[in-house]
N, C-alpha and C positions, 0 to 999 in steps of 0.2 A: 647623142647622149640619151635622149628619150627612148631610142630603140634599144640601147644597151640595158636600160632599166627594165624595159618591157621584156626583153629576152631573159634577163636575170629572174624576173618574177615568174615567167612562164617555165623556165627550166629548173629553178631551185625552190621557189616559194610555193607555187601551185602544187607540185607533187607532195610537199610536206603537209600542206593544208588539206589535201584530199586523201592522205594516207590514213588508213584505219583498218581495223579488223572487221567490224560490222558496221560501224558508223564512221563517217569521215571526221577528221580532226576539227574542221570548221564547226561541226555540230557541238563539240565539246567546248570550243572557244565561245560559241554563242551562248551555250548554257552557263558557262562561267560568267560571261558578261551579264546575263540575265540575273544570276544570283547576286552579283555585285550591285547591280542597279536595284534589285529587289530589297536589299538591306537598307537602302536609303529611302525607300518609298514610304509614303504615309500609311498605305494599307498594311505593309509589313509591320510598321511601328505600332499601328492600332492592334494588329493581331498579337504581337508580342506583349503589348500592355494587357490585353484581355487574358492571355494565357497566364501571365504573371499574377494578375488579380485572381484568376481562378485557382491557381496553385496556392496563393497566399490564403485565400478563403478556405480552401480545403485544409490547410495547415492550422488555421485558426479554429476551425470546427473540430479537428482532431485534438488540439490542445484543450478546447472546452470540454470535449468528451472525457479526456484523460483527467482533467481537474474534477469533473463531476464524479468520476469513478473513485478518485482519491478521497473526495468528500464522503462518498458512500462508505468506503472502507474505513475512514476515520470514525464515522458515526458508529459503524458496527463495532470497531475495536473499543471505542469509548463505552458502548453499551456493555461489552464483555468485561471491561475494566470495572464498570459500576457493579456488575453482577459479582465479580470477584471481591470487590470491596464490601459488598453486602454480606457475602459468605464469611469474609474475614471478621467483619463486625459481629456477626452472630456467633462465630467461634470464640471471639474474645469475650463476649457476654456470657457464653456458656462456661468458659474457663473461670471467669470471675464468680459466677454462681456456684460452680463446683468448689472453688477455693473457699468461698464463704461457708458452704455446707460442711466442708471438711474442718474448717476452723470451729464452727459451732459444734460439730460432732466431737472434736477434740476437747472442747470446753465441757460438753456434757459428760464425756468420758472421765475427764479430770474430776468433775463434780461427783460423779458416781464413785470413783475410786476414793475420793475424800470421805464420802459418806460411809463407804465400806470400811475404810480405815478407822473412822470414828466408832462404828458399830463393833468392829473387831477389838478395838482398844478398850471397850467397856469390860470391867471385871466384876460388876455388881451382881451378875447372875440373873438379872431381870430381862425378860423378853418383851419386846415391843408388842403392843396390842395388835398392830397390823400384821406382824409376823405370826403371832398366836392365832389370829383370825384366818390366816392363810393355811394353817396346818389342818389337814383333813381328819386326822385321827387324834384329836385332842381330848 
């Protein structure tokens, strides 16, 4: 029976294990075994942990940089909003000033029209001293 197993291994298993294009199949089996064993090794776990921490640290730094840029952009936009508010406030103040002047001008105009109406309404034929003084050829 031992001879039959040996013959089976020699005729069927050995040719399959040594078959290959450039590398024998046993090399691939050994490499696969090494990778499987390497997954469970402490060195591989330490390397994986270090790589994970490195990637996580890089992601944290990227997020910090993004947050800093967003804070910078927010400060810039807040500054622009403050400038726009100041311009709007100045414009409102100018409109109020203009409206006040127009109101005063209208009041002055109404007062002058009233005085003119009073002067035109006089029928006594008497001329004001001020009007008489303003005449050049009197």
